[in-house]
C-alpha positions in Angstrom: 56.2 123.0 68.3 57.4 121.2 72.2 57.4 117.1 71.5 54.7 115.4 73.0 55.3 111.6 74.5 53.4 108.7 73.2 51.1 106.4 75.8 53.5 103.4 74.4 57.1 104.6 75.9 58.5 103.1 79.3 56.8 105.4 82.1 60.2 105.8 83.3 61.1 107.6 80.5 58.3 110.5 81.7 58.8 111.1 85.3 58.0 114.4 86.5 60.4 117.1 87.8 58.9 117.2 91.4 59.5 113.1 91.1 63.3 113.9 90.1 64.2 116.7 92.3 62.9 114.3 95.0 65.5 111.5 94.1 67.8 113.6 93.6 68.9 113.2 97.4 68.6 110.0 97.7 71.0 110.2 94.1 73.8 112.9 95.9 74.0 110.0 98.8 74.4 107.6 96.7 77.4 109.2 94.5 79.0 110.3 98.2 78.9 106.7 99.2 80.3 105.4 96.0 83.4 108.3 96.5 84.1 107.6 99.8 84.3 103.5 98.9 86.6 104.4 95.9 88.7 106.7 98.1 88.7 103.6 100.4 89.7 101.2 98.1 92.5 103.2 96.8 94.2 103.9 100.2 93.8 100.3 101.2 95.7 99.3 98.2 98.8 102.3 98.4 99.0 101.1 102.2 99.3 97.5 101.5 102.4 98.2 98.7 103.7 100.3 101.7 103.4 97.7 104.1 104.7 94.9 102.0 107.9 97.1 101.0 108.4 98.5 105.2 108.4 94.5 106.1 110.9 93.3 103.2 112.9 96.4 104.1 112.6 95.4 108.2 114.1 91.7 106.6 116.8 93.0 104.3 118.0 95.1 107.1 118.1 92.8 110.1 120.1 90.6 107.7 122.5 93.0 106.5 123.1 94.0 110.6 124.7 90.5 111.3 126.6 90.4 107.7 128.0 93.9 108.7 129.1 92.7 112.2 131.0 90.1 110.4 132.0 92.2 107.8 133.5 94.5 110.7 135.6 91.9 112.5 137.1 90.9 109.4 138.4 94.4 108.8 139.1 94.8 111.8 141.0 92.0 112.3 142.7 92.5 108.7 144.2 96.0 109.5 145.2 94.2 113.0 147.8 92.1 110.3 149.7 95.8 109.8 148.3 98.1 112.8 148.1 97.8 116.5 144.8 96.6 117.1 142.9 100.1 119.1 144.3 101.6 115.5 142.6 98.8 113.5 139.3 99.3 115.0 139.6 103.2 115.2 140.3 103.3 111.2 136.9 101.0 110.7 134.8 102.2 113.2 135.5 105.8 111.5 135.2 104.3 108.1 131.7 103.3 109.1 130.7 105.7 110.5 131.5 107.8 107.2 129.1 105.6 105.6 126.2 105.4 107.8 126.1 109.4 107.3 126.3 109.0 103.4 123.6 106.6 103.7 121.3 109.0 105.7 121.7 111.4 103.8 120.8 109.6 100.7 117.7 108.3 102.5 116.4 111.9 103.7 117.2 113.1 100.0 114.3 109.6 98.9 112.1 110.3 101.9 111.8 113.8 100.9 111.2 113.3 96.9 108.7 110.1 97.6 105.3 109.5 96.4 102.3 111.2 97.7 100.3 109.2 99.7 97.1 110.8 98.8 94.6 109.7 96.8 94.7 111.6 93.4 92.2 109.1 91.2 89.7 109.8 93.6 90.1 113.7 94.4 90.0 113.8 90.2 87.1 111.6 90.4 84.9 113.8 93.2 86.1 117.1 91.0 84.6 115.9 88.0 81.1 115.3 89.3 81.2 118.5 91.4 82.0 120.2 87.6 79.1 117.5 86.2 76.6 118.8 89.3 77.2 122.2 88.1 77.0 121.7 84.8 80.4 123.1 83.5 81.2 119.5 82.7 78.8 116.6 81.0 79.1 113.2 81.8 79.7 112.1 78.6 83.4 114.0 79.1 83.7 111.5 81.8 
């Protein structure tokens, strides 16, 4: 026997099918807007962290640039005591070239295995929404 609604139940719980279908486009639009907002917020948070890291890296690089100059001069002057000046400068220059090549190689490895900038949480949320709309997943599984 089908269940009947009593007159004292709230009107909102007895919405007709046409009323529900009429509100569907607005609900879908609200859902899409919420998902876009979530993606935007997630990307902004990731970009903010990236920006802070890059700024600190640039500051450290500028400080280390001047420190390196001091140490290069000290190394050349130290080797110039036992070798001619040109030979000392050549040895220190070669050592710096080797260290620079190693650092570039390490940097390339780090960048290639770096973090993925894709908003994975938002993509998972959109997939759950699509599954819910298709009926392959219930909203309680969220």
